[in-house]
N, C-alpha and C positions, 0 to 999 in steps of 0.2 A: 339913677343913670342920667344920660344926657338929655332925655326928653323932659326931665323935670326942670330944666333950666328955662323953660318957657320961651324958646326961640321961635321966632316967626317963620312962616314958610320961606321968606326971602333970605333968611340967615344962611351964612356959609357953613356947609357941613364940615365934618372932621376930615373928609377926603380932600378938602380944598376946592370944592366945586360950588359955584353960584347956582342956586336951584332954579332961578328964573331963566338965566341965560345958558346954563349948561357949560360955561367956560371953566376950565381947570385953573385954579389958583395955586400959587407956590406955597403950599403948606405941607406939614408932615402927613405922611400916610397913616391911616388908621392902624391902631395896635390892638390885637385881640387880647383881652385881659380876662376872659372867662376860663373855665376849666379845660378849654381846648388844648392848652399847652401840655396837658398830660397825654395827648394823643400823638406824641412824636413817634414816627415809624422807625426810630432808631432803637430797635430792641435786639437783645441777644439772649438766648436761653441761659448763657452762663453769667449774665450780668447779675450783680448783687441785687439790683433793684427788681429782679424777677420775683423776689420774695415780698415785694411791697406793692401796694396798689389800692385803689379805691374800688370796692366791689360790694358784694353782699355783706351786710353787717356794719357798713359805714354810714353814718347818718349824714344826710345832705347838709345840715347846718354846720357840722364840723368841717366838711370839705370847703364850703363857701367861706367860712370864717378864716380858715388857713390861707386860702387864696387871696382874700381881701387884705389880710395882715401882711402878705408877702407879695404884693402886686409888683413892686420893683423887680423882685427876683423873677417873676413870670415874664415881664416885658424883656428883661435881659436874656432870658432863656430863648424866647421866640426869635430874637435877632441873631443868635449864634448856633441854632440847631444844626445847620448844615456844616459848620466848621468844627465845633467842639462838642464833645459828649459830656453831658452832665453826670458827674460822679454819682453812682448809686449810693455811695456812703454819705455824700453830702445831703442827699434827699432824706436818707434814714436819720441823719443827725438832725435835720430840720424837723422832721416829723417827731423824732424823739423829744426834741425840745418842746414842740407843741403839745405832744401827748403827756409830757411830764407835768404840764400845767393843768391837764384835764384828768390825769391819773392813770391812763393806760395807753397802750399802743395797739394798732390794728394791722395784722399781717394780711398779705394778699391770699385770699382763699380760693380764688378762681384763676387757674393757669391761663385760660383763654383771655381773660381780662388783662393779665400781666403782659401778654403778647402785644396788646394794644398800647402799653404804657411806655416805659423807658428802656433804652438799650442801644445797640448798634445795628444799623440797617445793613442788610445784605446788599451787595452792589449789583448782583445779576439775578435775573428771574429764570427759573428752570424751564427749559423746553418751550418757551413762548416769547412773545414780544415783551418789551419792558413793562407794559401795563395793558390792561384791557379797558378800552375806552367805550363806555356805554352811556347812551343818553337815556334819561329817565324823565318822563312827564309826570306831572301830578297836579292835583288840585286840592284845596282845603275842603274840609267838610263844612256844612252850613254853619256849624257852631264856631264862632270866632272869638279870639281873645282881644279884648279892648285894652289898649295901653292906659296906664294910670294917667289921670288928667293932671295932677299936680304933685310934683316931688321936689324936695329940697335938694340943692346941689350936693353931690356926694363928695365927702372929704377923703383924702388919701388914707386916713387911719380911722375910719368909722365903720367897723364891721357890722354893727347892728343896722345902720342905714343901708349898707350894701345888701344885707340879707332881706331887708324889706323891698329893696328894688328888684333883686334877682336877675339872672342872666336873660330872662324872657320878659323883663319889664313888669313883673308881678312880684308879690311878696314871697311866694313859694319858690322852690328851686326848679330847675329845668328838668322836667320828667324825661324828655328824650335823651338829654345828656347823661342823666344818672342811670337810665336804663341801658345805655350803651356802655357806660363805665362798669356797671354791674354785670352785664352779660358777656362782654368781651367778644372775641371773634366767633364764638359759638352761637351768639345771638345776632350776628350781622347778616348771615345768609349770603345772598349774592350782592354784588356791587349795585346792581339795579335796584334791589330792595332797599339797600342802605340809602341810596340817593332818593328814592321815593319817600321813605320815611322822613328823611331830613327835610325834604321840600314840603311835605305835608305839614310837618310841625312848624316850619318857618312861615308857611302860608297862613297858618292859624294865628301865629304871633302877630304878624303885620296886617292881618285881616284883609287879604287880597282876594279879588274875585277869581283870578286864574293864575296859575304858577307854571313856570317852565324851568327845565334844567337841561343843560347840554354839556357834554364833555368833549374835549379835543381828542380826535382820533388820529393815530399815527398810521400813515399808509405804508405799504410794503416797500415803496420806492424812496422812503425817507421823508416824504411830504406830510403835511398835517392839515386838518380841516375839522370843522365842527361836525359832530355826529348829527344825524337827522333829528330836528327838534320836534317834540311831540307835545301837544296840549290837549287836555281834556276839559271841556266846559263844566261850569258849576251846574248843580241840579236845576237851577232856575232858568238856565239858558235853553233855548229851543234848538231843535235840529235844523241844520242848514244855516245857522247864524254865521256872522263873520268870524267868530272865533275858530271856525273850521274852514274858512275860505282860504284859497291859495294866496291871495293878496295879504291877508292877515298873517299867514304863516311866513311869507317872505319878509314882511316888515319885522316880525319878532326875530327872525334869524339874522336880519341885518343889525338890529340893536345888540343882540348877543355877540355877533361877530365884532362889532365895534368895541365892546367891553373887553373881549378876549384880546383884541389887537392892542388896545391902549393899556390894559391892566388896571384901569381906574373905574370906580363905580359910576353909574349913570342914573340920575334922578331927574325925571322930566315931569313938569307940571301938566303940560298938555302936549301930547305927541303931535297933534296937528299944527302946532305953532313952532315946532322945532325944525329949523331948515336943514338939519343933517339927514333927516329921514323923509322919504317920499311916502305920503299917506293918501294921495289922491285916489288910489285904487281901492282903499279900504273905507267905503262910504255906506256900509250897510246900516240902516237906521236902527235895526234891532240891537245892535251892540256897537257902542262907540268907544274907541280906544282913547282914554284920557291920561291918567297918571301912570307912569311907568318907573319902576325901580329895578335896576339890574346891577349885580355885583359880581366881580370875578371870584373864581374859586382857585386858590393857590395852594400848592403843596409846601412841604417844609423847606424846600429849596427856593421858595418864592417864585416858582414857575407857574404861570397861568395854565391850569388844566381844564378849565371849563367856566361856565357862567350860570348864574341863577337869575331868573327874571320873574317879577310879580307885576300884575296889571290891576289897575283900578282899585284903590283902597276904599273900603266901605266904612262908613261911620256906624257907630253902635246903635244909633237911635233910629233914623228914618231910612237907612239903606242907601242914601245918596252917596255918590262918589266924592271923595275928598283926596287930599294930597298926602304922599308919603313923607313923614317927618325925619329929622335927624335920628331920632330914636329908632325908627323903623330901619333906616339904613344901617345903624350900628348893630341892631339885633340881627338883621339878615346877614351882615358881614361876619358877625361873630359865629353864627351857626354854620355859614359856609366855610369860615376859617377852620372850624372844627372838622367839618366834612373833608376839606382838603388835606388836613393833617392825617386823618385816618385812612384816606383813600389808598395810599401806597400799600400799607399792610393789608388792607382789605382786598386789594387787587392781587397782591402776592398770595394771600390765603386762598382766594377764589381760583387763581391760576393753578395752584398746586392741586386743588381738588378737581378742577376741570381737566387738567392734564392726566390725572390718574384715571378719571372716567373715560377720557378720550382714548387713552391707551387700551383700556378694556374694550371699548367699542371697536377699535381697529383690530384687536386680537379676535374678537367675535366675527368680524367681517372676513378676516383672513381664514379663519377656520371654516366659515360658511362657504367661501369660494373653493377651498380645497376639497370639500365634500362632493360626492357625486350627486349632481342635480339633473334630472331628466327634463324638468319643466322650467322654462325661463320665468314664467309668471310666479311660480312657487318660490323661486330663488329671489326675485325682486321683492316679493312680499315679505320674506324673511329678513331681507336687508332693511326694508322700511320698518319692520317691527323692532329692529335694533336702534335705528337713528331717531325715530319719532319720540320715544320717551326722553331721550337725552336732550333734544332741542325744544321740547314742549310744543312742537307743531301738531296741528290737528290732521293735516293731509300731506301725503307724499305721493307725487305723481311722476311716472316715468313716461316720457314721450319717445317712442322708438322711431328713428328716421327710416325713410325708404332708401334703398341702396342707390347711390348716385344722384340723390335728389338735391334740388336747389332750394333757396329760401322762398317758399310760397305756401299758400294755405294748406295744400295737401302734401306737405313735406313729410308728415308723420304717417307711418303705416298703421300703428295702433297705439293705444295708451293703456297703462296699468296704473290704477289709482288705489291707494290704501288710505284708510281712515283710522284714526286713533280715538277710541272712546274711553274716557276715564271712568273707572269703577272703584271709587274710593281711593285707596293707596295704590291700586294696580290699574292697568289699562289693557284694553282688548283691541287688537288690530284685526281688521277685516277688510276684504276687498270690495270696492264699490263697482258694480257693473254699470258702465257708462260708455256711450259711443263717443267718437271723436268730436261730433257736433255739439255734445253736451259739456265739453270742457273748454275753458278759455285758453287757447294756445298762443295768444299774442305774446306774452313774456317769453315763452319757449322759442317762438320764432325769432324774437329779437336776439336771444342768446345764440340761436343757431347761426344767425348772420354775423354777430360780433365775436362769437367764440370766447366770450368773457363772462364771468359771474355777474349776475344782476341781483341787486338787493333793493326791494321796494318797500317803503313804509309811507302809506298815503293816508293822512288824517282827514283829507277832504271828503272821503267816502264814508258812508254809514252802512255797515260797520267799518271800522278802520281796517284798511287792507295791509296785511303784512305778508310778504312773499320773498322767496329767494330762489334763484334758478342757477344751475351750474351745468356747463357742457360736459358730456362724457365722450372722450376721444379715443379713437383707435391708437394703440400704443405704437404701431408701425407707421401708419399713413397719417396720423394726427387729424384725420377727418372726424367730424362730430357724428357719432353713431347713435346718440340718444341725448336727451336732456332730462335732468332730475330736478324736480321742483318741490320745495317745502312751502307750506302755506298755513296761515292762521296760527301764529305763535301766541300762546297765552301765558300771562304771568302766573307763576306758581302760587304767589301769595294772594294777589288781588283778583286773579282771574280775568284781567283786562288784556286787550291786545297789546303786544309788545314787539318791538323791532328785533329782527335777527341781528345778532352782534358778530364780532370778528371770529369768535370761537365757532359759531354756527357756520360761517363761511368756510373756515379751515376744515371743519369736520365734513361738510358737504363736499368740498373739493377732494378730501382724502377718500371719502366714500365713492366719489366719481371714479377714482383709480380702480377700486375694487369692482365697481359696477362695470367698468370697461373690461377688466379681466373676465368677469362673469359673462358679459355679453359676448365677448370674443370666444370664450370657451363654449358657450351655448351655440353660437353660430358655427364654430368649428365642429361641434358634435352634430349639428344639423347637416353641415356639409359632408361630414363623414358618413352619416346615415344615407344621404343621397348618393355618395360615391359607392357606398357598400351596395346599395340597391342597383346602381348602374353596373357595378362589377358583376353582380349576380346575373344581370341581363346579358352582359358580354360573355359570361361563362356559358350561358344557355346557347348563345349564338355560336361560340367556339365549339361547344359540345356537339351542336348540330352539324357543323362543317367537318369535324374530324371523325364523326361516327359513320362507319361504312353502312351501306344499304343492307337490308336483310338478305338480299340475293347474294351479295358478296360473302357475307358471314356464312350463309348456308352452304355456298359452293365450297369454301375452304374447309368447312366442318365435315362435309361429306366426301371430299376427294381423298383418295388414297395417297398418303404422303410418300414420295420416293425415298429410297434409302440414302444414307450419307455418302455411300460409295458412288451411286449413280449421279448424285448432285455434286460430287467432288469437294464437299465441304470439309473433308478431313485433310486436304492438301493445302500447304502454304501458298501454292501457286493459284488458288481459287480466284476467279474474277467474276464479277456480276455483269460484266459487259455481255450483251447479247441475250441475257436471260429475260424472259417475260415477267411482268409483275406477279403473276400467279406463281411462277417458279421461285421467285425471291421470297414470297411469303411462306411457301411450302418448305423452303430450305430453312427458314427461321423456326418454324414449328418443329422440324426434324431435329434441330439442335437441342431444343428443350426436351424433346422426347428421349434422345439418346443420352442426355445427361441425367435422366431419371428425375428431372425437376417436377414434372407433372405428377408423378406418382408420390414423390417424397413430400410435396407441399399440398397435395390434394387440390390441385388447380383444376377448376372446371374447364373442360376442353373448349366449349363454346366461348367462354370468356377469354381463353387464350387466343383463339382465332380472331375475336373482335379486337383484342388488345394489339395484336400484331398488325392488323389492318389499320387501326387508328394511328399507330406509330408511323407507319409508312405515309399516311395522309398528312402527318405533321411536318414532313420534310418538304421544303420548297423546291418545286421542279425547275424554277427559273435560275437557280444557283448552279453554276457549271460543275463545281467539285463537291462542296459540302451538301450533298443531297442524300436521298435514300440509299443509293448505291454505295456511297461511302460508309453510311451507318451499317449496312449489311456486311460490307467487307471487314469493318472493324470487329463486329460481333463474330464473324466467321474465323478471324485470326485468333481471337480469344478462345473460341471453341476448339480450334485445332491444337492450340498449346495445351489446353486442359486435357483433351483426349490423348495427346501424344505423351504427356508428362505424368507418369504414374505418381511421382513425388508430390506434384501439386494436388492431384485428386485425393491422395492419401492424407495430406496434412491440412488442406483447406476444408473448413466445415461446409456442410451443404448450404448453409445460409450465405457464406462467402461466395460460393460458386453461383448461386442465384443472383446475388448482388452484382457480380462481375458481368454476367450475361445481360441483365437488365440495363446496367450502366453503359456497356458498349453499344447496345442497340439504340439507346436514347441520347448518346453523349453530344450530338450535334442537332437536336431538334430545333426546327425553325431558325436555322442558320441563315443570316441575311447576305452572306457573301462578302462581308467586311470583318476586320478584326476588332479586338477590344480597343486598340489605340484610336481607330476612326470613330468608334461609338462614343468614347469618352470625349474626343475632341469636338464632335458634333453635338454633344450634350443630349443624346437621345434619352428617352424616359428610362430605359433599362439601366443606363449608366447612373442616372440619378437614384434609381431604386436600389442598386446593388453596390456601386462604388468601384470595387476591383473585381477582376474576373467576371465581368458583367455577362458575357455570352454564356459562360459555363453555369452561372447561377440561373440564367434564363432557361437553359436546357434542362436543368434539374427541376425547376418550377413546372415546366410543361410535362416532364416525366411524371411528377407527382399528380398533376391534374389528370393525366390520362389514367393513371392507376386508380384514381378515385371516381372516374367517370362511370356512370351506370353501364353495366355490361362488360366493363374492362377490369373488374376488380379481381385480379388473379391472386392477390395476397389475402383474400378474405379468410383463408384457412389458417393463417398464422395467429399465434397468441399476441397480445398487446406488447409484451416484452420483445418478442422476436421481430414484430413489425417495426418497432422503433429502432432496434439495432440494425435491421436491414436498410431502413431509410437512411440512417447515418452513414453506412458503408457506401450506399449508392451515391450519396451527395459527395463524399470525399473522393470517390472514384471518378466522377464526372469532373470535379474541380481539378483533378490531377491531369486532365488532358490539356490544360492551359500550359503552353510551353514555358511560360515564365515560372510556373510552379515547378515544372520538371527541372529547369536549370538550377533552381534553389536547392533541390533535394538530391540531384544525381550524384554529387560528390560523396554523400553519405552512403548511397547504394553501391557505388564503385568500390569504396573502401570495404564495405561489407562483403562484396564478392571476392575481394583479394584476401580476406582474413578467414575464410572458411564457410561462407554462406550464411543462410538465414537460421536464426535460432527460433524454432517454431513456437516455443513457449513465450516468446517475447512479442507482445501485441504490437509494439512499435515496429518491429521488423516485419511482421505480417502486413501491417498497413503500408509500409514502404514498398514491399514487394507488390502488393495489389496496385499501387500507384504506377510502378514501373511497367507492370504488365499492361495497364491501360494505355500508357504512352507507346509501348511497343506495338500494340494492336492498332493504335490510331495512325502510326506512320508506316504501317506495313506495306503500303503501295510502293515504297522504295525497294522492296525485296521481291516484287512480282516479276514475271518474265519480261524481258526487255521491251517487246511491243506494247505490253500493257503499261509498263513503267513510262515509256515515252508518251503514250496517249494521256496518262494521268498527269504527267508533268506539264503537258500543254494546257490541260484543263485548269490546273493550279495556277499557271502563269496567267491565263486569261482572267481568272478571278482576281488575282493580285494586281494585275495591270489596271483592271477596271476600278479598283479601290484607289490606286495611285492617281488615275484620271480625276476621280472625285475630289481628292485632296488638292490637286492643282486648281481645279475649277472653284471649289467651295471655300478653300482656306488660303489659296495663293501661296502654297508652300511646295517645296521639292520633296517628293516622297522618298522613302528609303530605296536602296538599289533594287531589291527583289520586287518592288512594286512600281518601279519607274519603267514605263514603256520604252523609253529611250535605251534601256539596257536589254531589250528583248533578244538581241543577237548574242548576249553573254549568258544565256540560259544554261548552257553546259557548265560554265565556270561556277555559276551560282549553285547548281545541283551538286557539283563536287564539294563545294564548301559546306553545303547542307549535310551531305553524307558524313564528311569528316568531323563536323562539330556536333551533330545531334545523333544521327542514326547508327553509325559504326560503333562508337563507344558503348552505346546501350546494348546493341545486339551482341557485342563481344562479351560484355559482362553477363548477360543472360545465358549465353552459350557456355560460359565457364561454369555457371551454377547448374544449368540444366542442358545436357547434351542434346535433348530432343528439340531444342530451339535453334540448333545450328543451321537448319535450312534458311532461316531468316538472315543469319550472318553471311551465308554463302551467296544468297541472292543479292544482298546489299553490296557485296564486294564485286560481283559480276557487273552490276549496273554502274558501279563507280568506274570500272574500267571502260565501259561503253561511253560514259559521259566524258571521261578523260580523253578518250580517243577523239571525241567530237571537238574538244577544245584544241587538240593538236591540229585537226583539220582546219578549224577556224584560224589558227595561227598561220598555217601555210597559205590559206587563201588571202589572209591579210598581207603576207609578204609578197605575194604575186601582184 
């Protein structure tokens, strides 16, 4: 090889560089003539050459002999690998010709090795960036290879001379090259391991004290830069020497950056005498940087993808530092050329494996988040157990931020740290009990402030510090709610500290998304638990306020309930005006007694008394119309219709009768004096809770609450089936009092009344009838005697006008006519319209089906005449 030519250190290298001055001369670039040309990443599984390769069973002498005999072919192939694909048939013919001289052919017995050889390269990488750029430090072992001292110049057709020289400058073949050829992709492992092995071998060949290797990394924004450079000192070096100093690190990075930028090798006799690099900061006496050799790493497209650097060549005899020769440069360039050729396929192979593992990790994380987890610490521990073996990190730490905290020392409320302990082929994950003061939170605080991923690889510390931090953000507010940190990554092969790579960053950022979901779910669960506890407290408060005193319950329980006739609750003209509260509750109890509901459903009498008193207390006394008096009047109207109509009692089940009585008495519980439109426009909580028919849903919810309140459980004698059926009927009956629901369903009922009435075997007809009876009872004030009707109309107008005033004040809108105080003089006109559109059609249909309901129709008509008369008087007054 070239070292045998006996060139002096001053001689010009094959790269065209003057070794003493470092100037680049106009000469041809070096051409790799070793077996590296077999490592073209242009492979295809369908290529004919897939059946051919150098692997197990191929003797290294035959490989080298063939390469040396066809050196022109090898050079030509290297120059056109990115343009033309070498025909597999041509190679087979060449090998066949060579084998025919030696008597046999050798097929490719290892498919993974064939993947590294010839074929067509795929143009895109699946599910990842074009390549995974990983920096790999290494150092040679103390045993070094000494180049041969004297060799004769190699002739183009002297295979025996070439075999004595060898690709590593020795008589035997290159063990690293043949091992890679024989093992193929299955023996490569990770890109990091491939780079480390290549650099270890090259360092041994050139007998350097320290070796470095760095690859170009492509950023997400399209930029590029050198990966963090790593160096491990040789065994003779002492801790704290300049090989680990920051100044030394920056100097080496500058040299490698120079080679990557220019694309030419760099061979320096003395780094301190080279004006291109500043070495005044690197003055540690224990370790002086002298000779430096740095070569670019190029792929098959002649793109620079990295650089390899070796420092301080040692002589074989006394250990003194000497200069790197042309032979060293050629051998290092050849080995790095081979590495560059195989990197693409190695990265593609590693990408596919890592993507498969990454997909599995993400599936495991998704499954974990979807499961019910009551403990946040347990959930984070399970997540750490998934990611730690994949990234080969030793520690996983979660810093949970305080709510609304800023970047300061006490920004984190607590920390969860997990440790991975390897036990042979498996690993065990356990939680480390530690306080916030025992954990270095500086990187996490930096991430909390920058809100960006932080990757640290610090070789100046002992041990080497490897760390990666990623923010965990709230998906809605994008605030950082936690920081996830991985630390102490170890190489799988050598067990040495290793930098976190791009895959680790992507995986940690993906994991941060799942952590965010898990944290938000845990926080939501915690909030729900608190809200549930708060709701229980509010229920206790509400139960206390609606529960009557023992004296009230005892008084109602012991009093003799008057008859229905004396209370006049059988008459449609009944009014609650002028009745004392005690009389109204007694009238309610009498209705349940006369309908035989207490006997039929085994209702405890004391519970019935407490339930009636609790219902009365749930109506707001400050509301002019929708109060307890209206609830009692509605229930009395339903009672009167049931008692007067034998057809209803005969066809309705006892459960239906009970549901109608409970629904009418509870249908306006806790009415606020405003309608659904106002509640929805003002976005009150019950509107957000129920959406439509908000008030009616709220009334039913309170009805259910009272029925379940201790001492009010009048339905305790029902079976579970009857209880569920009763609640469903009560809910539908209360929702039917929403006039919007009535307007939707009335056409169907009117058609039913015209075509022969209700089919009692049809559940849909029964439900429709129950709904219409609820509305008829709810609006029964329109059929009361005229003095009562006039008084009630004024109360309704007062309530409606108050809502209109609120709408004007709060929303700056003009209310509808019936709620606009400016229309107060038009009350008779509005009452006539109300009767004509709502009341009269309903009562007419009911009277047609059940003659006993005709008093409602008659009262409605009389009151319409009275209101119509008032409209005429208003018209005459207006004319005057």
